mmCIF file of the N, C-alpha and C atoms, coordinates in Angstrom:
data_MODEL
# 
_entry.id   MODEL 
# 
loop_
_atom_site.group_PDB 
_atom_site.id 
_atom_site.type_symbol 
_atom_site.label_atom_id 
_atom_site.label_alt_id 
_atom_site.label_comp_id 
_atom_site.label_asym_id 
_atom_site.label_entity_id 
_atom_site.label_seq_id 
_atom_site.pdbx_PDB_ins_code 
_atom_site.Cartn_x 
_atom_site.Cartn_y 
_atom_site.Cartn_z 
_atom_site.occupancy 
_atom_site.B_iso_or_equiv 
_atom_site.pdbx_formal_charge 
_atom_site.auth_seq_id 
_atom_site.auth_comp_id 
_atom_site.auth_asym_id 
_atom_site.auth_atom_id 
_atom_site.pdbx_PDB_model_num 
ATOM 1   N N  . MET A 1 1  ? -13.192 -13.650 -19.038 1.00 0.00 ? 1  MET A N  1 
ATOM 2   C CA . MET A 1 1  ? -14.063 -12.747 -18.315 1.00 0.00 ? 1  MET A CA 1 
ATOM 3   C C  . MET A 1 1  ? -13.917 -13.005 -16.814 1.00 0.00 ? 1  MET A C  1 
ATOM 4   N N  . ARG A 1 2  ? -13.829 -11.940 -16.052 1.00 0.00 ? 2  ARG A N  1 
ATOM 5   C CA . ARG A 1 2  ? -13.645 -12.056 -14.602 1.00 0.00 ? 2  ARG A CA 1 
ATOM 6   C C  . ARG A 1 2  ? -14.969 -11.800 -13.891 1.00 0.00 ? 2  ARG A C  1 
ATOM 7   N N  . GLU A 1 3  ? -15.322 -12.676 -12.969 1.00 0.00 ? 3  GLU A N  1 
ATOM 8   C CA . GLU A 1 3  ? -16.555 -12.514 -12.191 1.00 0.00 ? 3  GLU A CA 1 
ATOM 9   C C  . GLU A 1 3  ? -16.293 -11.620 -10.981 1.00 0.00 ? 3  GLU A C  1 
ATOM 10  N N  . ASN A 1 4  ? -17.299 -10.859 -10.597 1.00 0.00 ? 4  ASN A N  1 
ATOM 11  C CA . ASN A 1 4  ? -17.215 -10.087 -9.349  1.00 0.00 ? 4  ASN A CA 1 
ATOM 12  C C  . ASN A 1 4  ? -17.556 -11.016 -8.196  1.00 0.00 ? 4  ASN A C  1 
ATOM 13  N N  . ILE A 1 5  ? -16.671 -11.111 -7.262  1.00 0.00 ? 5  ILE A N  1 
ATOM 14  C CA . ILE A 1 5  ? -16.887 -11.956 -6.091  1.00 0.00 ? 5  ILE A CA 1 
ATOM 15  C C  . ILE A 1 5  ? -17.083 -11.046 -4.888  1.00 0.00 ? 5  ILE A C  1 
ATOM 16  N N  . ILE A 1 6  ? -18.186 -11.263 -4.178  1.00 0.00 ? 6  ILE A N  1 
ATOM 17  C CA . ILE A 1 6  ? -18.477 -10.481 -2.986  1.00 0.00 ? 6  ILE A CA 1 
ATOM 18  C C  . ILE A 1 6  ? -18.204 -11.356 -1.770  1.00 0.00 ? 6  ILE A C  1 
ATOM 19  N N  . VAL A 1 7  ? -17.432 -10.822 -0.852  1.00 0.00 ? 7  VAL A N  1 
ATOM 20  C CA . VAL A 1 7  ? -17.093 -11.543 0.376   1.00 0.00 ? 7  VAL A CA 1 
ATOM 21  C C  . VAL A 1 7  ? -17.649 -10.746 1.550   1.00 0.00 ? 7  VAL A C  1 
ATOM 22  N N  . ARG A 1 8  ? -18.343 -11.434 2.440   1.00 0.00 ? 8  ARG A N  1 
ATOM 23  C CA . ARG A 1 8  ? -18.863 -10.800 3.656   1.00 0.00 ? 8  ARG A CA 1 
ATOM 24  C C  . ARG A 1 8  ? -18.273 -11.527 4.858   1.00 0.00 ? 8  ARG A C  1 
ATOM 25  N N  . LYS A 1 9  ? -17.763 -10.751 5.807   1.00 0.00 ? 9  LYS A N  1 
ATOM 26  C CA . LYS A 1 9  ? -17.158 -11.311 7.020   1.00 0.00 ? 9  LYS A CA 1 
ATOM 27  C C  . LYS A 1 9  ? -17.741 -10.624 8.243   1.00 0.00 ? 9  LYS A C  1 
ATOM 28  N N  . GLN A 1 10 ? -17.872 -11.377 9.321   1.00 0.00 ? 10 GLN A N  1 
ATOM 29  C CA . GLN A 1 10 ? -18.280 -10.799 10.598  1.00 0.00 ? 10 GLN A CA 1 
ATOM 30  C C  . GLN A 1 10 ? -17.224 -11.167 11.630  1.00 0.00 ? 10 GLN A C  1 
ATOM 31  N N  . MET A 1 11 ? -16.827 -10.176 12.425  1.00 0.00 ? 11 MET A N  1 
ATOM 32  C CA . MET A 1 11 ? -15.830 -10.386 13.478  1.00 0.00 ? 11 MET A CA 1 
ATOM 33  C C  . MET A 1 11 ? -16.367 -9.834  14.783  1.00 0.00 ? 11 MET A C  1 
ATOM 34  N N  . ILE A 1 12 ? -16.012 -10.483 15.869  1.00 0.00 ? 12 ILE A N  1 
ATOM 35  C CA . ILE A 1 12 ? -16.283 -9.954  17.196  1.00 0.00 ? 12 ILE A CA 1 
ATOM 36  C C  . ILE A 1 12 ? -14.927 -9.711  17.835  1.00 0.00 ? 12 ILE A C  1 
ATOM 37  N N  . ILE A 1 13 ? -14.704 -8.486  18.247  1.00 0.00 ? 13 ILE A N  1 
ATOM 38  C CA . ILE A 1 13 ? -13.396 -8.071  18.739  1.00 0.00 ? 13 ILE A CA 1 
ATOM 39  C C  . ILE A 1 13 ? -13.502 -7.785  20.234  1.00 0.00 ? 13 ILE A C  1 
ATOM 40  N N  . PHE A 1 14 ? -12.601 -8.376  21.000  1.00 0.00 ? 14 PHE A N  1 
ATOM 41  C CA . PHE A 1 14 ? -12.566 -8.203  22.445  1.00 0.00 ? 14 PHE A CA 1 
ATOM 42  C C  . PHE A 1 14 ? -11.322 -7.425  22.832  1.00 0.00 ? 14 PHE A C  1 
ATOM 43  N N  . GLY A 1 15 ? -11.351 -6.798  23.962  1.00 0.00 ? 15 GLY A N  1 
ATOM 44  C CA . GLY A 1 15 ? -10.221 -6.024  24.450  1.00 0.00 ? 15 GLY A CA 1 
ATOM 45  C C  . GLY A 1 15 ? -10.655 -4.597  24.704  1.00 0.00 ? 15 GLY A C  1 
ATOM 46  N N  . LYS A 1 16 ? -9.719  -3.683  24.736  1.00 0.00 ? 16 LYS A N  1 
ATOM 47  C CA . LYS A 1 16 ? -10.060 -2.283  24.956  1.00 0.00 ? 16 LYS A CA 1 
ATOM 48  C C  . LYS A 1 16 ? -10.500 -1.666  23.623  1.00 0.00 ? 16 LYS A C  1 
ATOM 49  N N  . VAL A 1 17 ? -11.780 -1.806  23.325  1.00 0.00 ? 17 VAL A N  1 
ATOM 50  C CA . VAL A 1 17 ? -12.302 -1.340  22.042  1.00 0.00 ? 17 VAL A CA 1 
ATOM 51  C C  . VAL A 1 17 ? -13.421 -0.313  22.206  1.00 0.00 ? 17 VAL A C  1 
ATOM 52  N N  . GLN A 1 18 ? -13.771 0.011   23.444  1.00 0.00 ? 18 GLN A N  1 
ATOM 53  C CA . GLN A 1 18 ? -14.802 1.019   23.655  1.00 0.00 ? 18 GLN A CA 1 
ATOM 54  C C  . GLN A 1 18 ? -14.206 2.213   24.387  1.00 0.00 ? 18 GLN A C  1 
ATOM 55  N N  . GLY A 1 19 ? -14.624 3.393   23.958  1.00 0.00 ? 19 GLY A N  1 
ATOM 56  C CA . GLY A 1 19 ? -14.138 4.622   24.569  1.00 0.00 ? 19 GLY A CA 1 
ATOM 57  C C  . GLY A 1 19 ? -12.784 5.074   24.040  1.00 0.00 ? 19 GLY A C  1 
ATOM 58  N N  . CYS A 1 20 ? -12.310 4.456   22.952  1.00 0.00 ? 20 CYS A N  1 
ATOM 59  C CA . CYS A 1 20 ? -10.989 4.817   22.419  1.00 0.00 ? 20 CYS A CA 1 
ATOM 60  C C  . CYS A 1 20 ? -11.058 5.210   20.938  1.00 0.00 ? 20 CYS A C  1 
ATOM 61  N N  . GLY A 1 21 ? -12.264 5.367   20.389  1.00 0.00 ? 21 GLY A N  1 
ATOM 62  C CA . GLY A 1 21 ? -12.394 5.747   18.976  1.00 0.00 ? 21 GLY A CA 1 
ATOM 63  C C  . GLY A 1 21 ? -12.264 4.579   18.015  1.00 0.00 ? 21 GLY A C  1 
ATOM 64  N N  . PHE A 1 22 ? -12.410 3.360   18.511  1.00 0.00 ? 22 PHE A N  1 
ATOM 65  C CA . PHE A 1 22 ? -12.213 2.169   17.685  1.00 0.00 ? 22 PHE A CA 1 
ATOM 66  C C  . PHE A 1 22 ? -13.188 2.110   16.510  1.00 0.00 ? 22 PHE A C  1 
ATOM 67  N N  . ARG A 1 23 ? -14.484 2.298   16.777  1.00 0.00 ? 23 ARG A N  1 
ATOM 68  C CA . ARG A 1 23 ? -15.478 2.225   15.692  1.00 0.00 ? 23 ARG A CA 1 
ATOM 69  C C  . ARG A 1 23 ? -15.220 3.285   14.631  1.00 0.00 ? 23 ARG A C  1 
ATOM 70  N N  . ARG A 1 24 ? -14.893 4.491   15.057  1.00 0.00 ? 24 ARG A N  1 
ATOM 71  C CA . ARG A 1 24 ? -14.607 5.579   14.109  1.00 0.00 ? 24 ARG A CA 1 
ATOM 72  C C  . ARG A 1 24 ? -13.394 5.242   13.245  1.00 0.00 ? 24 ARG A C  1 
ATOM 73  N N  . ARG A 1 25 ? -12.360 4.677   13.856  1.00 0.00 ? 25 ARG A N  1 
ATOM 74  C CA . ARG A 1 25 ? -11.147 4.308   13.110  1.00 0.00 ? 25 ARG A CA 1 
ATOM 75  C C  . ARG A 1 25 ? -11.437 3.208   12.088  1.00 0.00 ? 25 ARG A C  1 
ATOM 76  N N  . ILE A 1 26 ? -12.218 2.212   12.494  1.00 0.00 ? 26 ILE A N  1 
ATOM 77  C CA . ILE A 1 26 ? -12.604 1.143   11.561  1.00 0.00 ? 26 ILE A CA 1 
ATOM 78  C C  . ILE A 1 26 ? -13.383 1.730   10.392  1.00 0.00 ? 26 ILE A C  1 
ATOM 79  N N  . ARG A 1 27 ? -14.311 2.645   10.671  1.00 0.00 ? 27 ARG A N  1 
ATOM 80  C CA . ARG A 1 27 ? -15.092 3.289   9.603   1.00 0.00 ? 27 ARG A CA 1 
ATOM 81  C C  . ARG A 1 27 ? -14.186 4.063   8.654   1.00 0.00 ? 27 ARG A C  1 
ATOM 82  N N  . ASP A 1 28 ? -13.240 4.809   9.181   1.00 0.00 ? 28 ASP A N  1 
ATOM 83  C CA . ASP A 1 28 ? -12.322 5.583   8.342   1.00 0.00 ? 28 ASP A CA 1 
ATOM 84  C C  . ASP A 1 28 ? -11.494 4.678   7.434   1.00 0.00 ? 28 ASP A C  1 
ATOM 85  N N  . ILE A 1 29 ? -10.995 3.581   7.973   1.00 0.00 ? 29 ILE A N  1 
ATOM 86  C CA . ILE A 1 29 ? -10.208 2.638   7.164   1.00 0.00 ? 29 ILE A CA 1 
ATOM 87  C C  . ILE A 1 29 ? -11.084 2.016   6.079   1.00 0.00 ? 29 ILE A C  1 
ATOM 88  N N  . ALA A 1 30 ? -12.300 1.618   6.440   1.00 0.00 ? 30 ALA A N  1 
ATOM 89  C CA . ALA A 1 30 ? -13.219 1.028   5.456   1.00 0.00 ? 30 ALA A CA 1 
ATOM 90  C C  . ALA A 1 30 ? -13.512 2.004   4.324   1.00 0.00 ? 30 ALA A C  1 
ATOM 91  N N  . ASP A 1 31 ? -13.735 3.261   4.656   1.00 0.00 ? 31 ASP A N  1 
ATOM 92  C CA . ASP A 1 31 ? -13.972 4.282   3.623   1.00 0.00 ? 31 ASP A CA 1 
ATOM 93  C C  . ASP A 1 31 ? -12.772 4.408   2.681   1.00 0.00 ? 31 ASP A C  1 
ATOM 94  N N  . GLN A 1 32 ? -11.572 4.351   3.230   1.00 0.00 ? 32 GLN A N  1 
ATOM 95  C CA . GLN A 1 32 ? -10.360 4.493   2.424   1.00 0.00 ? 32 GLN A CA 1 
ATOM 96  C C  . GLN A 1 32 ? -10.194 3.359   1.421   1.00 0.00 ? 32 GLN A C  1 
ATOM 97  N N  . VAL A 1 33 ? -10.593 2.148   1.796   1.00 0.00 ? 33 VAL A N  1 
ATOM 98  C CA . VAL A 1 33 ? -10.378 0.995   0.917   1.00 0.00 ? 33 VAL A CA 1 
ATOM 99  C C  . VAL A 1 33 ? -11.645 0.531   0.202   1.00 0.00 ? 33 VAL A C  1 
ATOM 100 N N  . GLY A 1 34 ? -12.772 1.239   0.419   1.00 0.00 ? 34 GLY A N  1 
ATOM 101 C CA . GLY A 1 34 ? -14.006 0.927   -0.305  1.00 0.00 ? 34 GLY A CA 1 
ATOM 102 C C  . GLY A 1 34 ? -14.766 -0.274  0.221   1.00 0.00 ? 34 GLY A C  1 
ATOM 103 N N  . VAL A 1 35 ? -14.714 -0.485  1.526   1.00 0.00 ? 35 VAL A N  1 
ATOM 104 C CA . VAL A 1 35 ? -15.430 -1.597  2.146   1.00 0.00 ? 35 VAL A CA 1 
ATOM 105 C C  . VAL A 1 35 ? -16.711 -1.068  2.784   1.00 0.00 ? 35 VAL A C  1 
ATOM 106 N N  . ALA A 1 36 ? -17.813 -1.794  2.596   1.00 0.00 ? 36 ALA A N  1 
ATOM 107 C CA . ALA A 1 36 ? -19.096 -1.420  3.194   1.00 0.00 ? 36 ALA A CA 1 
ATOM 108 C C  . ALA A 1 36 ? -19.349 -2.310  4.412   1.00 0.00 ? 36 ALA A C  1 
ATOM 109 N N  . GLY A 1 37 ? -20.195 -1.838  5.318   1.00 0.00 ? 37 GLY A N  1 
ATOM 110 C CA . GLY A 1 37 ? -20.560 -2.657  6.468   1.00 0.00 ? 37 GLY A CA 1 
ATOM 111 C C  . GLY A 1 37 ? -20.985 -1.822  7.646   1.00 0.00 ? 37 GLY A C  1 
ATOM 112 N N  . TRP A 1 38 ? -20.903 -2.414  8.837   1.00 0.00 ? 38 TRP A N  1 
ATOM 113 C CA . TRP A 1 38 ? -21.297 -1.716  10.048  1.00 0.00 ? 38 TRP A CA 1 
ATOM 114 C C  . TRP A 1 38 ? -20.458 -2.206  11.223  1.00 0.00 ? 38 TRP A C  1 
ATOM 115 N N  . VAL A 1 39 ? -20.460 -1.394  12.285  1.00 0.00 ? 39 VAL A N  1 
ATOM 116 C CA . VAL A 1 39 ? -19.739 -1.701  13.519  1.00 0.00 ? 39 VAL A CA 1 
ATOM 117 C C  . VAL A 1 39 ? -20.660 -1.342  14.675  1.00 0.00 ? 39 VAL A C  1 
ATOM 118 N N  . ARG A 1 40 ? -20.736 -2.210  15.682  1.00 0.00 ? 40 ARG A N  1 
ATOM 119 C CA . ARG A 1 40 ? -21.570 -1.881  16.846  1.00 0.00 ? 40 ARG A CA 1 
ATOM 120 C C  . ARG A 1 40 ? -20.942 -2.371  18.135  1.00 0.00 ? 40 ARG A C  1 
ATOM 121 N N  . ASN A 1 41 ? -21.199 -1.636  19.204  1.00 0.00 ? 41 ASN A N  1 
ATOM 122 C CA . ASN A 1 41 ? -20.781 -2.034  20.547  1.00 0.00 ? 41 ASN A CA 1 
ATOM 123 C C  . ASN A 1 41 ? -21.739 -3.099  21.055  1.00 0.00 ? 41 ASN A C  1 
ATOM 124 N N  . ASN A 1 42 ? -21.209 -4.076  21.760  1.00 0.00 ? 42 ASN A N  1 
ATOM 125 C CA . ASN A 1 42 ? -22.017 -5.127  22.381  1.00 0.00 ? 42 ASN A CA 1 
ATOM 126 C C  . ASN A 1 42 ? -22.058 -4.923  23.884  1.00 0.00 ? 42 ASN A C  1 
ATOM 127 N N  . GLN A 1 43 ? -23.038 -5.538  24.538  1.00 0.00 ? 43 GLN A N  1 
ATOM 128 C CA . GLN A 1 43 ? -23.207 -5.367  25.983  1.00 0.00 ? 43 GLN A CA 1 
ATOM 129 C C  . GLN A 1 43 ? -22.041 -5.932  26.794  1.00 0.00 ? 43 GLN A C  1 
ATOM 130 N N  . ASP A 1 44 ? -21.300 -6.894  26.223  1.00 0.00 ? 44 ASP A N  1 
ATOM 131 C CA . ASP A 1 44 ? -20.173 -7.486  26.952  1.00 0.00 ? 44 ASP A CA 1 
ATOM 132 C C  . ASP A 1 44 ? -18.858 -6.731  26.713  1.00 0.00 ? 44 ASP A C  1 
ATOM 133 N N  . ASN A 1 45 ? -18.962 -5.497  26.214  1.00 0.00 ? 45 ASN A N  1 
ATOM 134 C CA . ASN A 1 45 ? -17.815 -4.610  25.932  1.00 0.00 ? 45 ASN A CA 1 
ATOM 135 C C  . ASN A 1 45 ? -16.981 -5.039  24.727  1.00 0.00 ? 45 ASN A C  1 
ATOM 136 N N  . SER A 1 46 ? -17.472 -5.994  23.954  1.00 0.00 ? 46 SER A N  1 
ATOM 137 C CA . SER A 1 46 ? -16.821 -6.324  22.690  1.00 0.00 ? 46 SER A CA 1 
ATOM 138 C C  . SER A 1 46 ? -17.442 -5.456  21.595  1.00 0.00 ? 46 SER A C  1 
ATOM 139 N N  . VAL A 1 47 ? -16.896 -5.546  20.388  1.00 0.00 ? 47 VAL A N  1 
ATOM 140 C CA . VAL A 1 47 ? -17.421 -4.820  19.245  1.00 0.00 ? 47 VAL A CA 1 
ATOM 141 C C  . VAL A 1 47 ? -17.610 -5.813  18.117  1.00 0.00 ? 47 VAL A C  1 
ATOM 142 N N  . THR A 1 48 ? -18.781 -5.763  17.460  1.00 0.00 ? 48 THR A N  1 
ATOM 143 C CA . THR A 1 48 ? -19.038 -6.591  16.288  1.00 0.00 ? 48 THR A CA 1 
ATOM 144 C C  . THR A 1 48 ? -18.840 -5.752  15.040  1.00 0.00 ? 48 THR A C  1 
ATOM 145 N N  . VAL A 1 49 ? -18.103 -6.326  14.082  1.00 0.00 ? 49 VAL A N  1 
ATOM 146 C CA . VAL A 1 49 ? -17.843 -5.671  12.799  1.00 0.00 ? 49 VAL A CA 1 
ATOM 147 C C  . VAL A 1 49 ? -18.345 -6.599  11.712  1.00 0.00 ? 49 VAL A C  1 
ATOM 148 N N  . GLU A 1 50 ? -19.181 -6.083  10.819  1.00 0.00 ? 50 GLU A N  1 
ATOM 149 C CA . GLU A 1 50 ? -19.569 -6.844  9.628   1.00 0.00 ? 50 GLU A CA 1 
ATOM 150 C C  . GLU A 1 50 ? -19.175 -6.025  8.421   1.00 0.00 ? 50 GLU A C  1 
ATOM 151 N N  . MET A 1 51 ? -18.437 -6.657  7.504   1.00 0.00 ? 51 MET A N  1 
ATOM 152 C CA . MET A 1 51 ? -17.950 -5.924  6.339   1.00 0.00 ? 51 MET A CA 1 
ATOM 153 C C  . MET A 1 51 ? -18.140 -6.737  5.075   1.00 0.00 ? 51 MET A C  1 
ATOM 154 N N  . GLN A 1 52 ? -18.225 -5.998  3.978   1.00 0.00 ? 52 GLN A N  1 
ATOM 155 C CA . GLN A 1 52 ? -18.422 -6.632  2.672   1.00 0.00 ? 52 GLN A CA 1 
ATOM 156 C C  . GLN A 1 52 ? -17.682 -5.861  1.627   1.00 0.00 ? 52 GLN A C  1 
# 
């Protein structure tokens, strides 16, 4: 019998990630592969991604 294993990861991404459609692209990829989570812009121009 195989157990379901849930993995949750959080990443903070730096670089040119705001104003270029980065959050939308991450959401589209997550939808394609069945990953749940959220993405948000931070005040220091980084983006936080949490996925499960």
